[in-house]
PDB file of N, H, CA, C and O in Angstrom:
ATOM      1  N   MET A   1       0.835  -1.173   0.000  1.00  0.00           N
ATOM      2  CA  MET A   1       0.000   0.000   0.000  1.00  0.00           C
ATOM      3  C   MET A   1       0.887   1.246   0.000  1.00  0.00           C
ATOM      4  O   MET A   1       1.773   1.393   0.842  1.00  0.00           O
ATOM      5  N   LYS A   2       0.639   2.117  -0.936  1.00  0.00           N
ATOM      6  H   LYS A   2      -0.080   1.998  -1.620  1.00  0.00           H
ATOM      7  CA  LYS A   2       1.442   3.315  -1.099  1.00  0.00           C
ATOM      8  C   LYS A   2       0.887   4.439  -0.226  1.00  0.00           C
ATOM      9  O   LYS A   2      -0.295   4.772  -0.306  1.00  0.00           O
ATOM     10  N   LEU A   3       1.747   5.014   0.602  1.00  0.00           N
ATOM     11  H   LEU A   3       2.708   4.743   0.667  1.00  0.00           H
ATOM     12  CA  LEU A   3       1.343   6.108   1.471  1.00  0.00           C
ATOM     13  C   LEU A   3       1.390   7.405   0.678  1.00  0.00           C
ATOM     14  O   LEU A   3       2.429   7.766   0.125  1.00  0.00           O
ATOM     15  N   ARG A   4       0.271   8.098   0.625  1.00  0.00           N
ATOM     16  H   ARG A   4      -0.573   7.805   1.074  1.00  0.00           H
ATOM     17  CA  ARG A   4       0.173   9.322  -0.150  1.00  0.00           C
ATOM     18  C   ARG A   4       0.140  10.514   0.792  1.00  0.00           C
ATOM     19  O   ARG A   4      -0.626  10.521   1.756  1.00  0.00           O
ATOM     20  N   ILE A   5       0.953  11.512   0.527  1.00  0.00           N
ATOM     21  H   ILE A   5       1.575  11.506  -0.256  1.00  0.00           H
ATOM     22  CA  ILE A   5       0.975  12.719   1.341  1.00  0.00           C
ATOM     23  C   ILE A   5      -0.246  13.562   0.968  1.00  0.00           C
ATOM     24  O   ILE A   5      -0.507  13.823  -0.206  1.00  0.00           O
ATOM     25  N   LYS A   6      -0.969  13.969   1.973  1.00  0.00           N
ATOM     26  H   LYS A   6      -0.758  13.756   2.927  1.00  0.00           H
ATOM     27  CA  LYS A   6      -2.189  14.737   1.732  1.00  0.00           C
ATOM     28  C   LYS A   6      -1.844  16.145   1.286  1.00  0.00           C
ATOM     29  O   LYS A   6      -0.832  16.718   1.689  1.00  0.00           O
ATOM     30  N   ARG A   7      -2.707  16.684   0.451  1.00  0.00           N
ATOM     31  H   ARG A   7      -3.529  16.219   0.124  1.00  0.00           H
ATOM     32  CA  ARG A   7      -2.464  17.984  -0.158  1.00  0.00           C
ATOM     33  C   ARG A   7      -2.414  19.099   0.892  1.00  0.00           C
ATOM     34  O   ARG A   7      -1.636  20.043   0.758  1.00  0.00           O
ATOM     35  N   HIS A   8      -3.247  18.989   1.943  1.00  0.00           N
ATOM     36  H   HIS A   8      -3.879  18.222   2.053  1.00  0.00           H
ATOM     37  CA  HIS A   8      -3.272  20.059   2.937  1.00  0.00           C
ATOM     38  C   HIS A   8      -2.011  20.057   3.812  1.00  0.00           C
ATOM     39  O   HIS A   8      -1.798  20.985   4.592  1.00  0.00           O
ATOM     40  N   ILE A   9      -1.185  19.028   3.686  1.00  0.00           N
ATOM     41  H   ILE A   9      -1.358  18.273   3.053  1.00  0.00           H
ATOM     42  CA  ILE A   9       0.103  19.001   4.377  1.00  0.00           C
ATOM     43  C   ILE A   9       1.232  19.367   3.415  1.00  0.00           C
ATOM     44  O   ILE A   9       2.149  20.100   3.785  1.00  0.00           O
ATOM     45  N   LEU A  10       1.168  18.868   2.203  1.00  0.00           N
ATOM     46  H   LEU A  10       0.422  18.272   1.903  1.00  0.00           H
ATOM     47  CA  LEU A  10       2.233  19.067   1.227  1.00  0.00           C
ATOM     48  C   LEU A  10       2.398  20.535   0.829  1.00  0.00           C
ATOM     49  O   LEU A  10       3.511  21.060   0.856  1.00  0.00           O
ATOM     50  N   ILE A  11       1.321  21.187   0.467  1.00  0.00           N
ATOM     51  H   ILE A  11       0.417  20.761   0.445  1.00  0.00           H
ATOM     52  CA  ILE A  11       1.421  22.565  -0.033  1.00  0.00           C
ATOM     53  C   ILE A  11       1.941  23.527   1.039  1.00  0.00           C
ATOM     54  O   ILE A  11       2.850  24.304   0.748  1.00  0.00           O
ATOM     55  N   PRO A  12       1.404  23.512   2.271  1.00  0.00           N
ATOM     56  CA  PRO A  12       2.008  24.387   3.290  1.00  0.00           C
ATOM     57  C   PRO A  12       3.460  24.031   3.612  1.00  0.00           C
ATOM     58  O   PRO A  12       4.252  24.921   3.925  1.00  0.00           O
ATOM     59  N   ALA A  13       3.825  22.748   3.542  1.00  0.00           N
ATOM     60  H   ALA A  13       3.182  22.025   3.288  1.00  0.00           H
ATOM     61  CA  ALA A  13       5.217  22.367   3.799  1.00  0.00           C
ATOM     62  C   ALA A  13       6.141  22.945   2.728  1.00  0.00           C
ATOM     63  O   ALA A  13       7.227  23.431   3.043  1.00  0.00           O
ATOM     64  N   VAL A  14       5.720  22.894   1.483  1.00  0.00           N
ATOM     65  H   VAL A  14       4.838  22.499   1.227  1.00  0.00           H
ATOM     66  CA  VAL A  14       6.515  23.470   0.395  1.00  0.00           C
ATOM     67  C   VAL A  14       6.622  24.992   0.576  1.00  0.00           C
ATOM     68  O   VAL A  14       7.688  25.572   0.373  1.00  0.00           O
ATOM     69  N   LEU A  15       5.516  25.624   0.955  1.00  0.00           N
ATOM     70  H   LEU A  15       4.650  25.152   1.120  1.00  0.00           H
ATOM     71  CA  LEU A  15       5.543  27.072   1.174  1.00  0.00           C
ATOM     72  C   LEU A  15       6.427  27.445   2.365  1.00  0.00           C
ATOM     73  O   LEU A  15       7.087  28.483   2.338  1.00  0.00           O
ATOM     74  N   LEU A  16       6.447  26.618   3.402  1.00  0.00           N
ATOM     75  H   LEU A  16       5.911  25.774   3.424  1.00  0.00           H
ATOM     76  CA  LEU A  16       7.337  26.871   4.541  1.00  0.00           C
ATOM     77  C   LEU A  16       8.800  26.756   4.132  1.00  0.00           C
ATOM     78  O   LEU A  16       9.632  27.553   4.566  1.00  0.00           O
ATOM     79  N   ALA A  17       9.113  25.773   3.304  1.00  0.00           N
ATOM     80  H   ALA A  17       8.437  25.126   2.952  1.00  0.00           H
ATOM     81  CA  ALA A  17      10.483  25.633   2.817  1.00  0.00           C
ATOM     82  C   ALA A  17      10.871  26.849   1.963  1.00  0.00           C
ATOM     83  O   ALA A  17      11.987  27.358   2.066  1.00  0.00           O
ATOM     84  N   TYR A  18       9.946  27.301   1.129  1.00  0.00           N
ATOM     85  H   TYR A  18       9.039  26.888   1.046  1.00  0.00           H
ATOM     86  CA  TYR A  18      10.192  28.485   0.303  1.00  0.00           C
ATOM     87  C   TYR A  18      10.419  29.717   1.187  1.00  0.00           C
ATOM     88  O   TYR A  18      11.317  30.518   0.926  1.00  0.00           O
ATOM     89  N   LEU A  19       9.596  29.860   2.235  1.00  0.00           N
ATOM     90  H   LEU A  19       8.867  29.209   2.447  1.00  0.00           H
ATOM     91  CA  LEU A  19       9.758  30.981   3.161  1.00  0.00           C
ATOM     92  C   LEU A  19      11.113  30.929   3.852  1.00  0.00           C
ATOM     93  O   LEU A  19      11.762  31.961   4.026  1.00  0.00           O
ATOM     94  N   ALA A  20      11.540  29.744   4.245  1.00  0.00           N
ATOM     95  H   ALA A  20      11.013  28.906   4.104  1.00  0.00           H
ATOM     96  CA  ALA A  20      12.841  29.606   4.898  1.00  0.00           C
ATOM     97  C   ALA A  20      13.971  30.036   3.965  1.00  0.00           C
ATOM     98  O   ALA A  20      14.879  30.758   4.379  1.00  0.00           O
ATOM     99  N   VAL A  21      13.919  29.604   2.726  1.00  0.00           N
ATOM    100  H   VAL A  21      13.182  29.018   2.390  1.00  0.00           H
ATOM    101  CA  VAL A  21      14.959  29.971   1.755  1.00  0.00           C
ATOM    102  C   VAL A  21      14.959  31.479   1.516  1.00  0.00           C
ATOM    103  O   VAL A  21      16.018  32.108   1.492  1.00  0.00           O
ATOM    104  N   MET A  22      13.789  32.049   1.343  1.00  0.00           N
ATOM    105  H   MET A  22      12.929  31.539   1.363  1.00  0.00           H
ATOM    106  CA  MET A  22      13.711  33.484   1.079  1.00  0.00           C
ATOM    107  C   MET A  22      14.152  34.298   2.299  1.00  0.00           C
ATOM    108  O   MET A  22      14.749  35.364   2.148  1.00  0.00           O
ATOM    109  N   SER A  23      13.860  33.801   3.507  1.00  0.00           N
ATOM    110  H   SER A  23      13.374  32.935   3.630  1.00  0.00           H
ATOM    111  CA  SER A  23      14.298  34.496   4.722  1.00  0.00           C
ATOM    112  C   SER A  23      15.813  34.462   4.846  1.00  0.00           C
ATOM    113  O   SER A  23      16.433  35.448   5.243  1.00  0.00           O
ATOM    114  N   ILE A  24      16.396  33.340   4.509  1.00  0.00           N
ATOM    115  H   ILE A  24      15.891  32.539   4.186  1.00  0.00           H
ATOM    116  CA  ILE A  24      17.856  33.218   4.559  1.00  0.00           C
ATOM    117  C   ILE A  24      18.506  34.134   3.520  1.00  0.00           C
ATOM    118  O   ILE A  24      19.537  34.754   3.781  1.00  0.00           O
ATOM    119  N   MET A  25      17.893  34.207   2.349  1.00  0.00           N
ATOM    120  H   MET A  25      17.055  33.703   2.136  1.00  0.00           H
ATOM    121  CA  MET A  25      18.450  35.073   1.301  1.00  0.00           C
ATOM    122  C   MET A  25      18.318  36.555   1.662  1.00  0.00           C
ATOM    123  O   MET A  25      19.162  37.356   1.258  1.00  0.00           O
ATOM    124  N   ALA A  26      17.296  36.934   2.402  1.00  0.00           N
ATOM    125  H   ALA A  26      16.610  36.283   2.730  1.00  0.00           H
ATOM    126  CA  ALA A  26      17.078  38.340   2.759  1.00  0.00           C
ATOM    127  C   ALA A  26      17.821  38.733   4.028  1.00  0.00           C
ATOM    128  O   ALA A  26      17.903  39.918   4.350  1.00  0.00           O
ATOM    129  N   TYR A  27      18.357  37.766   4.748  1.00  0.00           N
ATOM    130  H   TYR A  27      18.290  36.803   4.486  1.00  0.00           H
ATOM    131  CA  TYR A  27      19.020  38.067   6.022  1.00  0.00           C
ATOM    132  C   TYR A  27      20.209  39.021   5.885  1.00  0.00           C
ATOM    133  O   TYR A  27      20.356  39.907   6.727  1.00  0.00           O
ATOM    134  N   PRO A  28      21.061  38.883   4.869  1.00  0.00           N
ATOM    135  CA  PRO A  28      22.161  39.851   4.751  1.00  0.00           C
ATOM    136  C   PRO A  28      21.678  41.295   4.578  1.00  0.00           C
ATOM    137  O   PRO A  28      22.316  42.219   5.084  1.00  0.00           O
ATOM    138  N   ASP A  29      20.569  41.500   3.874  1.00  0.00           N
ATOM    139  H   ASP A  29      20.051  40.750   3.463  1.00  0.00           H
ATOM    140  CA  ASP A  29      20.018  42.854   3.741  1.00  0.00           C
ATOM    141  C   ASP A  29      19.538  43.374   5.088  1.00  0.00           C
ATOM    142  O   ASP A  29      19.712  44.550   5.405  1.00  0.00           O
ATOM    143  N   TYR A  30      18.937  42.498   5.872  1.00  0.00           N
ATOM    144  H   TYR A  30      18.796  41.542   5.614  1.00  0.00           H
ATOM    145  CA  TYR A  30      18.480  42.888   7.210  1.00  0.00           C
ATOM    146  C   TYR A  30      19.670  43.246   8.097  1.00  0.00           C
ATOM    147  O   TYR A  30      19.637  44.248   8.812  1.00  0.00           O
ATOM    148  N   ARG A  31      20.712  42.431   8.049  1.00  0.00           N
ATOM    149  H   ARG A  31      20.738  41.617   7.468  1.00  0.00           H
ATOM    150  CA  ARG A  31      21.900  42.679   8.880  1.00  0.00           C
ATOM    151  C   ARG A  31      22.608  43.983   8.491  1.00  0.00           C
ATOM    152  O   ARG A  31      23.126  44.695   9.351  1.00  0.00           O
ATOM    153  N   SER A  32      22.625  44.284   7.198  1.00  0.00           N
ATOM    154  H   SER A  32      22.205  43.705   6.500  1.00  0.00           H
ATOM    155  CA  SER A  32      23.333  45.488   6.754  1.00  0.00           C
ATOM    156  C   SER A  32      22.490  46.756   6.936  1.00  0.00           C
ATOM    157  O   SER A  32      22.991  47.864   6.745  1.00  0.00           O
ATOM    158  N   GLY A  33      21.224  46.599   7.300  1.00  0.00           N
ATOM    159  H   GLY A  33      20.817  45.699   7.455  1.00  0.00           H
ATOM    160  CA  GLY A  33      20.380  47.760   7.559  1.00  0.00           C
ATOM    161  C   GLY A  33      19.544  48.216   6.390  1.00  0.00           C
ATOM    162  O   GLY A  33      18.892  49.257   6.470  1.00  0.00           O
ATOM    163  N   VAL A  34      19.544  47.468   5.308  1.00  0.00           N
ATOM    164  H   VAL A  34      20.074  46.622   5.243  1.00  0.00           H
ATOM    165  CA  VAL A  34      18.720  47.831   4.159  1.00  0.00           C
ATOM    166  C   VAL A  34      17.245  47.750   4.535  1.00  0.00           C
ATOM    167  O   VAL A  34      16.455  48.616   4.161  1.00  0.00           O
ATOM    168  N   HIS A  35      16.876  46.707   5.277  1.00  0.00           N
ATOM    169  H   HIS A  35      17.518  46.003   5.582  1.00  0.00           H
ATOM    170  CA  HIS A  35      15.498  46.528   5.737  1.00  0.00           C
ATOM    171  C   HIS A  35      15.470  46.602   7.255  1.00  0.00           C
ATOM    172  O   HIS A  35      16.390  46.140   7.929  1.00  0.00           O
ATOM    173  N   SER A  36      14.422  47.179   7.774  1.00  0.00           N
ATOM    174  H   SER A  36      13.674  47.555   7.227  1.00  0.00           H
ATOM    175  CA  SER A  36      14.285  47.278   9.231  1.00  0.00           C
ATOM    176  C   SER A  36      13.847  45.931   9.802  1.00  0.00           C
ATOM    177  O   SER A  36      13.393  45.048   9.074  1.00  0.00           O
ATOM    178  N   ALA A  37      13.991  45.794  11.116  1.00  0.00           N
ATOM    179  H   ALA A  37      14.360  46.512  11.708  1.00  0.00           H
ATOM    180  CA  ALA A  37      13.566  44.561  11.778  1.00  0.00           C
ATOM    181  C   ALA A  37      12.060  44.392  11.661  1.00  0.00           C
ATOM    182  O   ALA A  37      11.571  43.274  11.496  1.00  0.00           O
ATOM    183  N   LEU A  38      11.320  45.492  11.743  1.00  0.00           N
ATOM    184  H   LEU A  38      11.717  46.400  11.876  1.00  0.00           H
ATOM    185  CA  LEU A  38       9.863  45.415  11.624  1.00  0.00           C
ATOM    186  C   LEU A  38       9.463  44.871  10.258  1.00  0.00           C
ATOM    187  O   LEU A  38       8.568  44.032  10.158  1.00  0.00           O
ATOM    188  N   PHE A  39      10.120  45.345   9.215  1.00  0.00           N
ATOM    189  H   PHE A  39      10.847  46.027   9.297  1.00  0.00           H
ATOM    190  CA  PHE A  39       9.802  44.865   7.875  1.00  0.00           C
ATOM    191  C   PHE A  39      10.189  43.394   7.703  1.00  0.00           C
ATOM    192  O   PHE A  39       9.387  42.589   7.229  1.00  0.00           O
ATOM    193  N   TYR A  40      11.406  43.051   8.085  1.00  0.00           N
ATOM    194  H   TYR A  40      12.057  43.705   8.470  1.00  0.00           H
ATOM    195  CA  TYR A  40      11.915  41.683   7.901  1.00  0.00           C
ATOM    196  C   TYR A  40      11.061  40.670   8.658  1.00  0.00           C
ATOM    197  O   TYR A  40      10.574  39.701   8.077  1.00  0.00           O
ATOM    198  N   PHE A  41      10.885  40.903   9.956  1.00  0.00           N
ATOM    199  H   PHE A  41      11.281  41.691  10.428  1.00  0.00           H
ATOM    200  CA  PHE A  41      10.113  39.952  10.757  1.00  0.00           C
ATOM    201  C   PHE A  41       8.615  40.088  10.513  1.00  0.00           C
ATOM    202  O   PHE A  41       7.871  39.123  10.693  1.00  0.00           O
ATOM    203  N   GLY A  42       8.167  41.258  10.110  1.00  0.00           N
ATOM    204  H   GLY A  42       8.771  42.042   9.964  1.00  0.00           H
ATOM    205  CA  GLY A  42       6.756  41.444   9.766  1.00  0.00           C
ATOM    206  C   GLY A  42       6.354  40.624   8.556  1.00  0.00           C
ATOM    207  O   GLY A  42       5.292  40.001   8.540  1.00  0.00           O
ATOM    208  N   VAL A  43       7.202  40.627   7.550  1.00  0.00           N
ATOM    209  H   VAL A  43       8.064  41.133   7.563  1.00  0.00           H
ATOM    210  CA  VAL A  43       6.925  39.830   6.351  1.00  0.00           C
ATOM    211  C   VAL A  43       6.940  38.342   6.695  1.00  0.00           C
ATOM    212  O   VAL A  43       6.080  37.588   6.238  1.00  0.00           O
ATOM    213  N   ILE A  44       7.909  37.923   7.494  1.00  0.00           N
ATOM    214  H   ILE A  44       8.607  38.536   7.864  1.00  0.00           H
ATOM    215  CA  ILE A  44       7.979  36.508   7.886  1.00  0.00           C
ATOM    216  C   ILE A  44       6.745  36.120   8.697  1.00  0.00           C
ATOM    217  O   ILE A  44       6.145  35.074   8.450  1.00  0.00           O
ATOM    218  N   GLY A  45       6.364  36.954   9.661  1.00  0.00           N
ATOM    219  H   GLY A  45       6.852  37.803   9.861  1.00  0.00           H
ATOM    220  CA  GLY A  45       5.205  36.661  10.496  1.00  0.00           C
ATOM    221  C   GLY A  45       3.905  36.634   9.706  1.00  0.00           C
ATOM    222  O   GLY A  45       3.068  35.753   9.904  1.00  0.00           O
ATOM    223  N   THR A  46       3.741  37.598   8.813  1.00  0.00           N
ATOM    224  H   THR A  46       4.421  38.313   8.652  1.00  0.00           H
ATOM    225  CA  THR A  46       2.535  37.637   7.987  1.00  0.00           C
ATOM    226  C   THR A  46       2.458  36.413   7.085  1.00  0.00           C
ATOM    227  O   THR A  46       1.394  35.814   6.932  1.00  0.00           O
ATOM    228  N   THR A  47       3.570  36.050   6.498  1.00  0.00           N
ATOM    229  H   THR A  47       4.434  36.537   6.623  1.00  0.00           H
ATOM    230  CA  THR A  47       3.600  34.883   5.621  1.00  0.00           C
ATOM    231  C   THR A  47       3.303  33.610   6.400  1.00  0.00           C
ATOM    232  O   THR A  47       2.577  32.744   5.912  1.00  0.00           O
ATOM    233  N   LEU A  48       3.854  33.484   7.604  1.00  0.00           N
ATOM    234  H   LEU A  48       4.444  34.188   8.001  1.00  0.00           H
ATOM    235  CA  LEU A  48       3.546  32.319   8.449  1.00  0.00           C
ATOM    236  C   LEU A  48       2.063  32.262   8.788  1.00  0.00           C
ATOM    237  O   LEU A  48       1.462  31.188   8.768  1.00  0.00           O
ATOM    238  N   ALA A  49       1.473  33.408   9.097  1.00  0.00           N
ATOM    239  H   ALA A  49       1.961  34.280   9.113  1.00  0.00           H
ATOM    240  CA  ALA A  49       0.040  33.441   9.409  1.00  0.00           C
ATOM    241  C   ALA A  49      -0.791  32.988   8.210  1.00  0.00           C
ATOM    242  O   ALA A  49      -1.754  32.238   8.368  1.00  0.00           O
ATOM    243  N   VAL A  50      -0.422  33.438   7.022  1.00  0.00           N
ATOM    244  H   VAL A  50       0.360  34.048   6.893  1.00  0.00           H
ATOM    245  CA  VAL A  50      -1.157  33.050   5.816  1.00  0.00           C
ATOM    246  C   VAL A  50      -0.996  31.548   5.555  1.00  0.00           C
ATOM    247  O   VAL A  50      -1.962  30.884   5.176  1.00  0.00           O
ATOM    248  N   ILE A  51       0.201  31.009   5.751  1.00  0.00           N
ATOM    249  H   ILE A  51       0.986  31.547   6.059  1.00  0.00           H
ATOM    250  CA  ILE A  51       0.430  29.576   5.541  1.00  0.00           C
ATOM    251  C   ILE A  51      -0.372  28.757   6.545  1.00  0.00           C
ATOM    252  O   ILE A  51      -0.927  27.718   6.186  1.00  0.00           O
ATOM    253  N   ILE A  52      -0.444  29.202   7.787  1.00  0.00           N
ATOM    254  H   ILE A  52       0.007  30.046   8.079  1.00  0.00           H
ATOM    255  CA  ILE A  52      -1.223  28.482   8.794  1.00  0.00           C
ATOM    256  C   ILE A  52      -2.708  28.525   8.457  1.00  0.00           C
ATOM    257  O   ILE A  52      -3.399  27.513   8.563  1.00  0.00           O
ATOM    258  N   LEU A  53      -3.199  29.691   8.052  1.00  0.00           N
ATOM    259  H   LEU A  53      -2.637  30.514   7.966  1.00  0.00           H
ATOM    260  CA  LEU A  53      -4.602  29.788   7.644  1.00  0.00           C
ATOM    261  C   LEU A  53      -4.884  28.907   6.431  1.00  0.00           C
ATOM    262  O   LEU A  53      -5.934  28.269   6.358  1.00  0.00           O
ATOM    263  N   LEU A  54      -3.966  28.870   5.491  1.00  0.00           N
ATOM    264  H   LEU A  54      -3.113  29.388   5.550  1.00  0.00           H
ATOM    265  CA  LEU A  54      -4.111  28.016   4.321  1.00  0.00           C
ATOM    266  C   LEU A  54      -4.196  26.552   4.723  1.00  0.00           C
ATOM    267  O   LEU A  54      -5.014  25.807   4.184  1.00  0.00           O
ATOM    268  N   PHE A  55      -3.356  26.134   5.669  1.00  0.00           N
ATOM    269  H   PHE A  55      -2.691  26.740   6.107  1.00  0.00           H
ATOM    270  CA  PHE A  55      -3.387  24.754   6.145  1.00  0.00           C
ATOM    271  C   PHE A  55      -4.763  24.391   6.690  1.00  0.00           C
ATOM    272  O   PHE A  55      -5.334  23.367   6.315  1.00  0.00           O
ATOM    273  N   PHE A  56      -5.298  25.236   7.583  1.00  0.00           N
ATOM    274  H   PHE A  56      -4.835  26.068   7.888  1.00  0.00           H
ATOM    275  CA  PHE A  56      -6.591  24.930   8.182  1.00  0.00           C
ATOM    276  C   PHE A  56      -7.718  24.975   7.159  1.00  0.00           C
ATOM    277  O   PHE A  56      -8.625  24.144   7.200  1.00  0.00           O
ATOM    278  N   PHE A  57      -7.670  25.935   6.245  1.00  0.00           N
ATOM    279  H   PHE A  57      -6.933  26.610   6.211  1.00  0.00           H
ATOM    280  CA  PHE A  57      -8.682  26.014   5.199  1.00  0.00           C
ATOM    281  C   PHE A  57      -8.648  24.776   4.301  1.00  0.00           C
ATOM    282  O   PHE A  57      -9.695  24.208   3.991  1.00  0.00           O
ATOM    283  N   MET A  58      -7.462  24.359   3.884  1.00  0.00           N
ATOM    284  H   MET A  58      -6.611  24.820   4.136  1.00  0.00           H
ATOM    285  CA  MET A  58      -7.344  23.199   3.002  1.00  0.00           C
ATOM    286  C   MET A  58      -7.725  21.912   3.729  1.00  0.00           C
ATOM    287  O   MET A  58      -8.311  21.014   3.125  1.00  0.00           O
ATOM    288  N   ARG A  59      -7.396  21.810   5.026  1.00  0.00           N
ATOM    289  H   ARG A  59      -6.920  22.540   5.517  1.00  0.00           H
ATOM    290  CA  ARG A  59      -7.760  20.622   5.789  1.00  0.00           C
ATOM    291  C   ARG A  59      -9.274  20.498   5.895  1.00  0.00           C
ATOM    292  O   ARG A  59      -9.829  19.409   5.746  1.00  0.00           O
ATOM    293  N   LYS A  60      -9.935  21.620   6.152  1.00  0.00           N
ATOM    294  H   LYS A  60      -9.484  22.505   6.274  1.00  0.00           H
ATOM    295  CA  LYS A  60     -11.395  21.599   6.234  1.00  0.00           C
ATOM    296  C   LYS A  60     -12.003  21.238   4.883  1.00  0.00           C
ATOM    297  O   LYS A  60     -12.951  20.456   4.817  1.00  0.00           O
ATOM    298  N   ARG A  61     -11.467  21.799   3.818  1.00  0.00           N
ATOM    299  H   ARG A  61     -10.697  22.434   3.872  1.00  0.00           H
ATOM    300  CA  ARG A  61     -11.980  21.513   2.481  1.00  0.00           C
ATOM    301  C   ARG A  61     -11.793  20.046   2.112  1.00  0.00           C
ATOM    302  O   ARG A  61     -12.689  19.434   1.531  1.00  0.00           O
ATOM    303  N   ASP A  62     -10.629  19.474   2.447  1.00  0.00           N
ATOM    304  H   ASP A  62      -9.901  19.971   2.919  1.00  0.00           H
ATOM    305  CA  ASP A  62     -10.392  18.055   2.170  1.00  0.00           C
ATOM    306  C   ASP A  62     -11.316  17.171   2.986  1.00  0.00           C
ATOM    307  O   ASP A  62     -11.807  16.156   2.492  1.00  0.00           O
ATOM    308  N   ARG A  63     -11.555  17.554   4.241  1.00  0.00           N
ATOM    309  H   ARG A  63     -11.156  18.378   4.643  1.00  0.00           H
ATOM    310  CA  ARG A  63     -12.461  16.774   5.092  1.00  0.00           C
ATOM    311  C   ARG A  63     -13.888  16.816   4.542  1.00  0.00           C
ATOM    312  O   ARG A  63     -14.560  15.786   4.492  1.00  0.00           O
ATOM    313  N   LEU A  64     -14.352  17.988   4.131  1.00  0.00           N
ATOM    314  H   LEU A  64     -13.807  18.825   4.172  1.00  0.00           H
ATOM    315  CA  LEU A  64     -15.691  18.095   3.552  1.00  0.00           C
ATOM    316  C   LEU A  64     -15.788  17.310   2.245  1.00  0.00           C
ATOM    317  O   LEU A  64     -16.810  16.679   1.973  1.00  0.00           O
ATOM    318  N   ARG A  65     -14.739  17.347   1.445  1.00  0.00           N
ATOM    319  H   ARG A  65     -13.909  17.860   1.666  1.00  0.00           H
ATOM    320  CA  ARG A  65     -14.745  16.609   0.184  1.00  0.00           C
ATOM    321  C   ARG A  65     -14.809  15.103   0.434  1.00  0.00           C
ATOM    322  O   ARG A  65     -15.542  14.388  -0.251  1.00  0.00           O
ATOM    323  N   SER A  66     -14.044  14.623   1.411  1.00  0.00           N
ATOM    324  H   SER A  66     -13.449  15.203   1.967  1.00  0.00           H
ATOM    325  CA  SER A  66     -14.065  13.182   1.690  1.00  0.00           C
ATOM    326  C   SER A  66     -15.410  12.760   2.275  1.00  0.00           C
ATOM    327  O   SER A  66     -15.898  11.670   1.974  1.00  0.00           O
ATOM    328  N   GLU A  67     -16.015  13.609   3.108  1.00  0.00           N
ATOM    329  H   GLU A  67     -15.618  14.494   3.353  1.00  0.00           H
ATOM    330  CA  GLU A  67     -17.348  13.294   3.629  1.00  0.00           C
ATOM    331  C   GLU A  67     -18.365  13.240   2.502  1.00  0.00           C
ATOM    332  O   GLU A  67     -19.225  12.359   2.487  1.00  0.00           O
ATOM    333  N   ARG A  68     -18.281  14.161   1.569  1.00  0.00           N
ATOM    334  H   ARG A  68     -17.582  14.877   1.582  1.00  0.00           H
ATOM    335  CA  ARG A  68     -19.203  14.180   0.439  1.00  0.00           C
ATOM    336  C   ARG A  68     -19.019  12.939  -0.434  1.00  0.00           C
ATOM    337  O   ARG A  68     -19.996  12.347  -0.893  1.00  0.00           O
ATOM    338  N   MET A  69     -17.761  12.546  -0.663  1.00  0.00           N
ATOM    339  H   MET A  69     -16.967  13.026  -0.290  1.00  0.00           H
ATOM    340  CA  MET A  69     -17.513  11.340  -1.467  1.00  0.00           C
ATOM    341  C   MET A  69     -18.013  10.085  -0.751  1.00  0.00           C
ATOM    342  O   MET A  69     -18.554   9.185  -1.394  1.00  0.00           O
ATOM    343  N   ASP A  70     -17.840  10.013   0.565  1.00  0.00           N
ATOM    344  H   ASP A  70     -17.401  10.744   1.087  1.00  0.00           H
ATOM    345  CA  ASP A  70     -18.360   8.874   1.333  1.00  0.00           C
ATOM    346  C   ASP A  70     -19.876   8.834   1.269  1.00  0.00           C
ATOM    347  O   ASP A  70     -20.471   7.762   1.159  1.00  0.00           O
ATOM    348  N   ASP A  71     -20.497   9.994   1.338  1.00  0.00           N
ATOM    349  H   ASP A  71     -20.014  10.865   1.428  1.00  0.00           H
ATOM    350  CA  ASP A  71     -21.953  10.070   1.246  1.00  0.00           C
ATOM    351  C   ASP A  71     -22.434   9.597  -0.126  1.00  0.00           C
ATOM    352  O   ASP A  71     -23.447   8.904  -0.224  1.00  0.00           O
ATOM    353  N   MET A  72     -21.721   9.965  -1.170  1.00  0.00           N
ATOM    354  H   MET A  72     -20.899  10.528  -1.091  1.00  0.00           H
ATOM    355  CA  MET A  72     -22.113   9.555  -2.526  1.00  0.00           C
ATOM    356  C   MET A  72     -21.933   8.060  -2.716  1.00  0.00           C
ATOM    357  O   MET A  72     -22.705   7.433  -3.441  1.00  0.00           O
ATOM    358  N   ARG A  73     -20.931   7.481  -2.079  1.00  0.00           N
ATOM    359  H   ARG A  73     -20.303   7.991  -1.490  1.00  0.00           H
ATOM    360  CA  ARG A  73     -20.707   6.034  -2.197  1.00  0.00           C
ATOM    361  C   ARG A  73     -21.791   5.256  -1.487  1.00  0.00           C
ATOM    362  O   ARG A  73     -22.170   4.176  -1.939  1.00  0.00           O
ATOM    363  N   ARG A  74     -22.301   5.782  -0.380  1.00  0.00           N
ATOM    364  H   ARG A  74     -21.992   6.660  -0.013  1.00  0.00           H
ATOM    365  CA  ARG A  74     -23.328   5.090   0.379  1.00  0.00           C
ATOM    366  C   ARG A  74     -24.671   5.078  -0.324  1.00  0.00           C
ATOM    367  O   ARG A  74     -25.449   4.140  -0.153  1.00  0.00           O
ATOM    368  N   HIS A  75     -24.957   6.103  -1.111  1.00  0.00           N
ATOM    369  H   HIS A  75     -24.325   6.865  -1.250  1.00  0.00           H
ATOM    370  CA  HIS A  75     -26.273   6.198  -1.747  1.00  0.00           C
ATOM    371  C   HIS A  75     -26.242   5.759  -3.169  1.00  0.00           C
ATOM    372  O   HIS A  75     -27.272   5.779  -3.844  1.00  0.00           O
TER     373      HIS A  75
END
């Protein structure tokens, strides 16, 4: 039996990895003073909040979809 990664886990995980890479790439600008701490950490915090909301939204949508498919199979 092949274990399949669920979409509501995969997409936020990929976005978290992307955020980590982009944060690392922007860190030298933050250290040199090009960007303020409020901007640097604000963007990271906002992006994390959006990814978390996306996770919960997609999990709910997948759960509703599976319930609907189970209902269709029963009838």
